[in-house]
C-alpha positions as a printed Julia matrix, in Angstrom:
602×3 Matrix{Float64}:
 -34.6    16.25    0.05
 -32.28   19.14   -0.01
 -28.78   18.9     1.37
 -30.07   21.46    4.3
 -32.58   19.55    5.55
 -30.63   16.02    5.72
 -27.67   18.18    7.34
 -30.88   19.19    9.84
 -31.7    15.66   10.03
 -28.31   14.73   11.09
 -28.18   16.52   13.8
 -31.6    15.77   15.43
 -30.35   12.06   14.95
 -26.97   12.52   16.35
 -28.28   14.39   19.56
 -27.79   13.77   23.29
 -29.43   10.26   22.81
 -25.59    9.93   20.85
 -22.95    8.67   23.29
 -19.67    9.2    21.29
 -17.93    6.8    23.55
 -18.79    3.8    21.63
 -22.11    2.49   23.03
 -25.1     2.18   20.36
 -27.67    4.82   20.22
 -30.72    3.68   19.19
 -31.3     7.08   17.3
 -33.38    7.08   14.42
 -31.76    6.11   11.21
 -31.42    9.1     8.93
 -31.24    8.92    4.65
 -28.44    9.7     2.71
 -27.67   13.46    2.64
 -28.81   14.57   -0.86
 -25.96   14.38   -2.49
 -24.21   17.5    -4.22
 -24.95   18.57   -8.12
 -21.55   19.23   -9.87
 -19.75   22.28   -8.3
 -21.59   22.21   -5.24
 -19.57   19.56   -3.19
 -17.56   22.15   -0.8
 -21.1    23.95    0.25
 -22.78   20.74    0.45
 -20.14   19.48    2.88
 -20.51   22.67    5.3
 -24.01   22.19    4.8
 -23.68   18.58    6.2
 -21.26   19.35    8.59
 -23.33   22.32   10.22
 -25.77   19.75   11.23
 -24.41   17.15   12.68
 -23.64   17.01   16.59
 -20.22   16.91   17.62
 -19.85   12.95   18.78
 -21.08   12.21   14.87
 -18.46   14.57   13.82
 -15.73   12.88   15.84
 -16.49    9.51   14.79
 -16.06   10.89   10.63
 -12.4    11.52   11.27
 -11.61    7.42   12.37
 -11.02    4.79   10.02
 -11.01    1.69   12.11
 -10.48   -1.97   11.86
 -13.7    -4.67   12.51
 -13.36   -8.2    11.73
 -14.93  -11.32   10.08
 -15.8   -12.03    6.78
 -19.2   -11.32    6.78
 -20.95   -7.89    8.76
 -23.4    -9.48   10.91
 -20.79  -12.48   11.66
 -19.45  -12.38   15.45
 -15.92  -12.58   15.76
 -13.7   -12.56   18.79
 -11.67   -9.6    17.2
 -14.82   -7.25   17.71
 -15.59   -8.47   21.0
 -11.56   -7.86   22.16
 -11.01   -4.61   20.65
 -14.29   -2.95   20.97
 -16.2    -5.03   23.35
 -19.0    -5.59   20.29
 -19.66   -9.19   18.35
 -20.01   -8.06   14.76
 -18.74   -5.37   12.22
 -22.21   -4.01   11.83
 -22.34   -3.26   15.31
 -18.99   -1.82   15.15
 -20.43    0.64   12.7
 -23.39    1.36   14.31
 -21.58    1.86   17.51
 -18.99    4.07   16.95
 -19.92    6.11   13.66
 -17.05    5.66   12.1
 -15.67    7.79    8.88
 -14.28    4.06    7.7
 -13.23    1.17    8.3
 -10.02   -0.51    6.66
  -9.36   -4.25    5.71
  -6.41   -6.55    6.4
  -6.04  -10.17    5.37
  -5.55  -10.49    9.7
  -8.68   -9.04   10.34
 -10.56  -12.03    8.42
 -12.07   -9.67    6.39
 -10.52  -10.47    2.58
 -11.44  -14.32    1.25
 -12.57  -13.38   -1.87
 -13.76  -10.76   -4.08
 -17.6   -11.75   -4.18
 -17.49  -11.8    -0.25
 -15.76   -8.29    0.18
 -18.34   -6.72   -2.2
 -21.12   -8.54    0.08
 -19.28   -7.21    3.51
 -18.94   -3.9     1.61
 -22.4    -3.44    0.85
 -23.52   -4.58    4.3
 -21.11   -2.72    6.29
 -22.8     0.53    4.12
 -26.14   -0.99    5.02
 -25.39   -0.42    9.1
 -23.61    3.25    8.32
 -26.8     4.6     6.82
 -28.85    3.02    9.35
 -26.72    4.09   12.22
 -28.29    7.36   12.51
 -25.35    9.06   11.11
 -26.5     8.81    7.38
 -23.31    8.7     5.64
 -21.49    6.15    4.12
 -18.45    4.69    4.94
 -14.72    5.56    3.25
 -13.69    1.37    2.96
  -9.99    1.14    2.51
  -6.76   -1.02    2.25
  -3.41   -1.13    1.36
  -3.26   -2.49   -2.41
  -0.3    -1.11   -3.29
   0.71   -3.99   -5.96
   3.6    -6.03   -5.4
   4.99   -7.12   -2.05
   2.13   -5.32   -0.36
  -1.13   -6.85   -1.99
  -3.76   -7.3     0.48
  -6.1    -9.13   -1.85
  -4.68  -11.48   -4.32
  -6.18  -13.9    -7.14
  -8.34  -14.03   -8.56
  -8.22  -10.35   -8.04
  -5.04   -8.93  -10.71
  -1.76   -8.7    -9.03
   0.86   -6.44  -10.4
   4.75   -6.75   -9.91
   5.0    -3.35   -7.73
   6.43    0.05   -7.38
   9.85   -0.59   -8.22
   9.1    -2.87  -11.18
   7.18    0.12  -12.35
  10.09    2.06  -11.74
  12.29   -0.57  -13.99
  10.33   -0.38  -16.37
  10.45    3.78  -16.62
   6.58    4.2   -18.12
   4.43    6.15  -16.59
   1.48    5.29  -19.14
   2.17    1.56  -17.74
   2.36    2.62  -14.59
  -1.32    4.59  -14.51
  -2.76    1.33  -16.61
  -1.7    -0.65  -13.48
  -3.69    2.13  -10.68
  -6.74    2.38  -13.11
  -6.71   -1.87  -12.97
  -6.49   -2.03   -9.32
  -8.42    0.85   -8.83
 -11.55   -0.58  -10.91
 -11.43   -3.71   -9.1
 -11.27   -2.35   -5.55
 -14.13   -0.3    -6.51
 -16.22   -3.23   -8.02
 -15.57   -4.9    -4.49
 -17.27   -1.75   -2.28
 -13.15   -0.38   -1.6
 -13.07    3.29   -1.94
  -9.67    4.05   -0.8
  -6.17    2.73   -1.6
  -3.52    3.6     0.71
  -1.41    4.42   -2.39
   0.92    4.96   -3.8
   4.23    4.59   -2.4
   5.79    8.51   -2.77
   8.67    7.65   -0.78
  12.34    8.31   -3.14
  14.31    4.8    -1.9
  17.66    6.57   -1.29
  19.2     4.06    1.13
  19.56    0.38    0.34
  19.31   -0.66    3.83
  15.7     0.56    4.26
  13.8    -2.25    6.06
  10.3    -0.91    5.39
  10.2     0.43    1.78
  12.46   -1.22   -0.32
  10.8    -2.43   -3.37
   7.86   -0.51   -2.36
   9.21    2.54   -3.79
   9.52    3.34   -7.27
  12.91    3.99   -7.33
  15.9     6.34   -5.99
  15.47    9.24   -8.42
  13.3    11.65   -7.33
  11.98   12.81  -10.58
  11.18    9.14  -11.57
   9.61    8.26   -8.81
   7.45   11.72   -8.9
   6.65   10.69  -12.77
   5.51    7.6   -11.74
   3.51    9.05   -8.38
   1.79   11.42  -10.32
   0.76    8.74  -12.87
  -0.77    6.0   -10.46
  -2.7     9.25   -8.64
  -4.21    9.6   -11.99
  -4.95    6.2   -13.04
  -7.0     5.48   -9.17
  -8.59    8.67   -9.4
  -9.13   10.02  -12.89
 -10.53    7.6   -15.25
 -13.51    6.38  -15.41
 -17.03    7.32  -13.89
 -16.56    8.55  -10.08
 -18.28    5.56   -8.55
 -15.79    3.63  -10.79
 -12.45    5.04   -9.04
 -10.85    5.25   -5.56
  -9.5     7.7    -3.41
  -5.18    7.68   -3.73
  -3.33    8.43   -0.54
   0.49    9.45   -1.17
   2.39    8.04    1.57
   4.54    8.44    3.64
   5.01   12.45    4.12
   7.3    13.91    4.41
   9.48   11.01    3.15
  10.37    7.35    4.48
  12.95    6.51    2.12
  16.08    7.4     4.05
  16.1     5.25    6.92
  17.63    2.06    8.03
  14.65    2.06   11.04
  10.82    0.37   10.82
   8.34    2.35   11.87
   6.07   -0.04   12.87
   8.8    -0.97   15.83
  10.51    2.01   16.67
  10.87    6.09   15.55
  13.31    6.41   12.83
  15.32    9.56   12.52
  15.5    11.04    8.65
  18.09   13.45    9.12
  18.53   14.87    5.64
  18.71   19.11    5.88
  15.97   21.41    4.74
  17.63   21.79    0.88
  17.87   17.88    0.37
  14.21   17.06    1.54
  13.51   19.55   -1.2
  15.73   17.87   -3.62
  15.05   14.27   -2.97
  12.02   13.86   -0.94
   9.31   16.87   -2.05
   9.22   15.85   -5.05
   6.86   12.82   -5.25
   4.25   14.53   -3.01
   4.44   17.97   -5.15
   3.41   15.55   -8.37
   0.87   14.0    -6.24
  -0.67   17.25   -4.93
  -0.57   18.57   -8.3
  -2.34   15.62   -9.63
  -5.16   16.06   -7.54
  -4.68   13.56   -4.7
  -7.81   13.18   -2.55
  -5.22   12.37    0.81
  -1.64   12.2     2.38
  -1.14    9.41    4.72
   1.93   11.13    7.16
   5.07    9.23    8.53
   5.95    8.25   11.76
   9.35    9.9    11.59
  11.41   12.65   12.79
  12.76   14.68   10.58
  14.95   17.31   12.39
  16.21   19.03    8.9
  12.68   20.19    9.3
  11.06   20.21   12.56
  13.68   20.5    15.51
  10.76   19.81   17.94
  11.56   15.73   18.23
   7.91   15.13   17.57
   7.03   12.49   14.69
   5.75   14.24   11.58
   2.24   12.53   12.3
   2.22   15.05   15.28
   3.91   17.93   14.19
   2.25   21.34   13.6
   5.5    22.48   11.32
   5.17   19.85    8.9
   1.42   18.81    8.37
   0.35   22.76    8.51
   3.11   24.63    7.87
   5.11   22.37    5.24
   2.3    20.09    3.66
  -0.61   22.67    3.92
   0.45   26.37    4.08
   3.48   26.08    1.71
   2.94   22.69   -0.32
  -1.04   24.12   -0.66
  -2.7    20.66   -0.21
  -6.14   21.02    1.08
  -7.07   17.25    0.71
  -7.35   15.11    3.28
  -4.42   14.17    5.39
  -4.66   10.65    7.35
  -2.19    9.27    9.56
  -0.55    5.82    9.4
  -1.7     3.8    11.85
  -1.66    4.97   15.27
  -0.89    1.36   16.42
   2.4     1.49   15.1
   5.95    2.23   17.53
   7.27    4.96   15.9
   3.98    7.52   16.8
   3.4     5.92   20.89
   7.05    6.23   21.84
   6.71    9.48   23.08
   3.18   10.41   24.41
   0.4     8.07   25.9
  -1.91    6.17   23.46
  -5.27    8.19   24.27
  -3.31   11.75   23.44
  -1.85   10.37   20.28
  -5.13   10.97   18.45
  -5.7    14.5    19.57
  -2.34   15.31   19.05
  -2.37   14.5    15.28
  -5.42   16.82   15.08
  -4.03   19.63   16.42
  -0.98   18.99   14.45
  -3.54   19.6    11.07
  -4.57   15.39   10.61
  -7.91   15.16    9.4
  -8.15   11.16    9.54
  -6.9     8.92   12.3
  -5.94    5.43   10.9
  -6.56    2.53   13.48
  -6.32    4.1    16.96
  -5.42    1.41   19.64
  -8.53    1.71   20.91
 -11.25    3.5    19.39
 -13.29    4.2    22.39
 -10.78    6.02   24.37
  -9.41    7.85   21.29
 -13.45    8.83   20.72
 -13.84    9.95   24.05
 -10.69   11.96   24.09
 -10.87   13.91   21.35
 -15.06   14.5    22.2
 -13.3    15.94   25.78
 -10.5    17.78   23.85
 -13.07   19.8    21.73
 -15.19   20.47   24.78
 -12.36   21.59   26.82
 -10.48   23.6    23.87
  -7.74   21.69   23.4
  -8.99   21.52   20.09
 -11.09   24.04   17.82
 -14.39   23.15   16.86
 -13.51   25.31   13.8
 -10.84   22.49   12.84
 -13.05   19.58   13.42
 -15.26   21.1    11.51
 -12.68   21.82    8.27
 -11.35   17.91    8.97
 -15.0    16.63    8.77
 -15.75   18.73    5.41
 -12.05   17.34    3.77
 -13.56   13.95    4.39
 -17.03   14.55    3.22
 -15.76   16.23    0.17
 -13.4    13.37   -0.73
 -16.14   10.7    -0.37
 -18.31   12.86   -2.67
 -15.88   13.19   -5.39
 -15.35    9.12   -5.68
 -19.53    8.86   -5.74
 -19.13    7.07   -2.16
 -22.13    9.27   -1.32
 -24.16    8.74   -4.67
 -23.41    4.78   -5.0
 -22.17    3.91   -1.69
 -23.37   -0.03   -2.75
 -21.74   -2.07   -5.51
 -23.44   -4.54   -8.06
 -22.96   -8.23   -7.36
 -23.62   -9.03  -10.39
 -20.3    -6.83  -11.67
 -17.83   -8.39   -9.6
 -16.98  -11.65  -11.15
 -17.24   -9.99  -14.53
 -14.44   -6.98  -13.64
 -12.17   -8.42  -10.99
  -9.86  -10.65  -12.57
 -11.04  -10.48  -15.75
  -9.54  -12.18  -19.12
  -8.73   -7.96  -20.52
  -6.75   -7.32  -16.36
  -4.9   -10.02  -16.8
  -3.55   -9.61  -19.96
  -3.12   -6.03  -18.77
  -1.1    -6.96  -16.1
   1.22   -8.98  -17.93
   2.06   -6.28  -20.93
   2.62   -3.73  -17.79
   5.19   -6.75  -16.36
   6.97   -7.85  -19.55
   9.39   -4.71  -19.99
  10.19   -4.95  -16.16
  12.74   -7.79  -15.95
  16.06   -6.57  -15.59
  19.25   -8.65  -16.54
  22.24   -7.41  -14.71
  24.65   -9.44  -16.12
  25.42  -12.56  -18.42
  29.1   -13.47  -18.15
  28.89  -16.89  -19.81
  26.19  -16.06  -22.28
  23.49  -18.52  -21.47
  20.45  -16.08  -22.57
  18.09  -16.22  -23.99
  18.12  -19.7   -24.03
  17.93  -21.31  -27.63
  15.63  -24.32  -26.83
  14.28  -25.77  -23.64
  16.92  -27.48  -21.13
  15.91  -30.75  -20.52
  16.45  -31.08  -16.52
  15.93  -27.94  -14.41
  16.39  -28.0   -10.68
  14.44  -24.52   -9.17
  15.46  -24.04   -5.43
  15.86  -21.07   -2.83
  13.19  -18.58   -1.67
  10.09  -19.33   -2.12
   7.61  -22.84   -1.95
   5.08  -21.06   -4.03
   7.3   -18.55   -6.11
   9.55  -21.66   -6.64
   6.22  -23.75   -7.67
   5.36  -20.73   -9.92
   8.29  -20.69  -11.87
   8.51  -24.39  -12.09
   4.8   -24.6   -13.69
   5.69  -22.23  -16.51
   9.17  -23.81  -17.28
   7.01  -26.98  -17.75
   4.74  -25.73  -20.02
   8.03  -24.7   -22.15
   8.9   -28.27  -22.46
  11.39  -28.42  -19.26
  11.44  -31.52  -16.99
  11.48  -29.87  -13.33
  12.51  -30.73  -10.08
  11.64  -27.73   -7.19
  13.83  -27.73   -3.87
  12.62  -24.66   -2.25
  14.93  -23.81    1.03
  13.71  -20.99    2.68
  14.91  -17.6     3.67
  17.88  -18.41    5.57
  18.94  -22.17    4.4
  21.66  -24.42    6.08
  25.0   -25.64    5.29
  23.43  -28.62    4.9
  20.15  -27.07    2.57
  22.89  -25.68    0.32
  25.22  -29.18    0.27
  21.9   -31.12   -0.88
  21.24  -28.42   -3.47
  24.52  -29.29   -4.9
  24.42  -32.45   -4.8
  20.81  -32.2    -6.61
  22.32  -30.24   -9.0
  24.36  -32.84  -10.63
  22.24  -34.34  -13.62
  20.73  -31.08  -14.13
  20.91  -28.95  -17.5
  20.06  -25.55  -15.67
  19.73  -24.55  -12.17
  17.55  -21.22  -11.14
  18.27  -19.83   -7.83
  15.64  -17.58   -6.89
  17.04  -14.87   -3.53
  14.77  -12.58   -1.6
  16.85  -10.12    0.12
  19.65  -12.11    0.38
  22.52   -8.94    0.92
  21.05   -8.83    4.69
  23.2   -10.02    7.3
  20.77  -12.42    8.73
  20.52  -14.36    5.14
  23.78  -15.5     4.36
  22.14  -18.91    4.02
  20.51  -17.4     0.81
  23.94  -16.7    -0.56
  25.5   -19.76    0.26
  22.93  -21.91   -1.2
  23.2   -19.22   -4.35
  26.91  -20.26   -5.06
  26.73  -24.15   -4.19
  25.13  -25.45   -7.66
  27.54  -22.96   -9.42
  30.43  -24.59   -7.34
  29.4   -27.4    -8.58
  29.71  -26.91  -12.16
  26.52  -26.53  -13.18
  25.08  -23.54  -15.29
  23.33  -21.72  -12.71
  21.22  -18.57  -13.19
  20.35  -16.7   -10.26
  16.95  -14.25   -9.83
  16.17  -11.6    -7.08
  12.59  -11.59   -6.43
  12.57   -8.7    -4.56
  15.89   -6.28   -3.72
  17.91   -5.94   -7.16
  20.72   -5.63   -4.48
  21.36   -9.49   -4.09
  23.45   -9.47   -7.29
  26.26   -7.83   -5.97
  26.45   -9.99   -2.75
  27.58  -13.51   -5.21
  29.56  -12.88   -7.66
  30.19  -16.81   -8.5
  27.14  -16.67  -10.49
  27.52  -15.2   -13.88
  23.92  -14.92  -15.24
  21.81  -11.95  -12.89
  18.28  -11.64  -13.24
  16.16   -9.33  -11.08
  12.36   -9.08  -11.47
  11.72   -6.8    -8.21
   8.75   -9.1    -7.13
   7.73  -13.32   -6.39
   4.3   -12.6    -7.87
   2.88  -14.47  -10.16
   2.84  -12.37  -13.07
   6.45  -11.62  -12.46
   7.47  -15.31  -12.85
   5.55  -15.21  -16.14
   7.28  -12.37  -17.57
  10.88  -14.0   -16.41
  10.3   -16.91  -18.14
   9.62  -15.2   -21.41
  12.83  -13.69  -20.87
  14.42  -16.27  -19.91
  13.57  -18.22  -23.76
  13.64  -15.19  -26.03
  10.19  -14.75  -26.24
  10.8   -10.99  -24.95
  13.85   -9.16  -24.68
  14.51   -7.82  -21.47
  13.92   -3.82  -21.14
  14.23   -3.44  -17.43
  16.75   -0.73  -16.23
  17.38   -0.57  -12.78
  15.86    2.12  -10.89
  18.28    2.52   -7.71
  21.84    1.82   -7.83
  23.01   -1.28   -6.48
  26.37   -0.84   -4.23
  29.66   -2.88   -4.24
  29.36   -4.27   -0.61
  33.2    -4.08   -0.51
  33.39   -0.37   -1.74
  29.98    0.98   -0.51
  30.45    4.23   -1.94
  30.83    2.59   -5.18
  27.87    0.94   -7.09
  28.35   -2.34   -8.72
  25.44   -1.48  -11.1
  24.67    1.97  -11.18
  21.31    3.43  -11.8
  19.86    2.93  -15.25
  22.04   -0.53  -15.67
  20.16   -3.38  -17.66
  21.41   -5.48  -20.04
  19.68   -6.38  -23.66
  19.56   -8.6   -26.89
């Protein structure tokens, strides 16, 4: 079938019987549109769009959640949110352009299950009458935001990559993650994070960022875009989506719960926030995700960036020259819902210049409102056509049109393979950063006989303990949670007696509501027991507990980071990480306790 004939069939299948608002149409299934030859993607996409009905076009603009581990499994989440029982019913009813998976959607259990779900959702899309495969997305940023855990290969995350300072390693991490995602049928990864984390109190970005230096973040962002998109055949790659434009790095407010305001001037934005997005665009990134933030130095309208035509069309499209897919951050977040009714937000985002609408609170209402907006002139048909064409071009570039299904036999061979796990350790080894070692405890010349591992993270304490035991130490764990009590600290001080070494893990201990972590970290040192502390998230913790002479940071609590940490402790490798952010002195906020680039070695 030629592309033109396929487009004509699409139009017929999506005619008057197509409900647009989400009821099954009963339309005759269409075959997949004939895929374009090399160099024909733009014309192919335009021809397909020209043959589509309005409701079919509008469906392509949306990426929604579906619930359940199988396409044909009933799940109360689908009934509550969509009025249907199974994921495949949702896909057939709404003809969305894509779906997105999270752990809370009960969709991500193990690699083969994910691959089977992906294939069955693609079959539902292809048999639905639309004849177009889905974008299947998730947020596998690595590190803190990891939707799919072991046996998939898990990396330490962006700030750890920033500490290693090696774009090649960052690219290799993206390559491994992208190949594993695609083996499971996931075609778009909402990563990398291009935000420059210049605010240590940022509650939502932090270690998700590569660092505080715009050029460092730009180099790493460019490398990861290429790792996701440029390594391997199209059917082995995923679409990258750099986020969160125009930059979410300087805020103390979480856009999930409120609407942050970034106070950077235009010149500050160009110097601090823009370089990573420019780098991603120059690398050919398929998508840019918007931020639900006000940026009055760039647009004084008061609208969040997601709804700002000045920012999306004027700045991103016209000035930066981006012609890929502009995708909104989740439309369920409070940051985009404070100023307008939910049913208006999708239309406002499209009018601003967005193409892909992520997770509207009510998909049926959003679809109806967009269709109505086109019919009454609030949205132009031409603008919708351009957005759908961009979405289809991205699918074609990633081989989703030609290869929507994955081979189940390849899942176990690719996902979490020994080679990928070795690569994860090789990428992570240079990230561990030694901030201070005043007593000269490191490297450990021989395994300490008795070690107490305590502090944040039951699983992380256990992971670290397991690796110490493999090297000959007798280890006891005493995890104490995110904010231990005075009684917890006293118990750790008592238990520390008789141990040769205490390792205390901290996680965001710098925060005001985590003072218990700081007290607990001091307890064994004040009892006179040799103590080392490890910040397994933000490196800022070290400036808040001075009584401990040896501080390291891994930027991550993932098992691969604990392995690299132990390799440093025992002198198997030297610490090579350098701070990708400055650590301010809490007593003198304008002074750095540890400057950008600090890191000890031997």
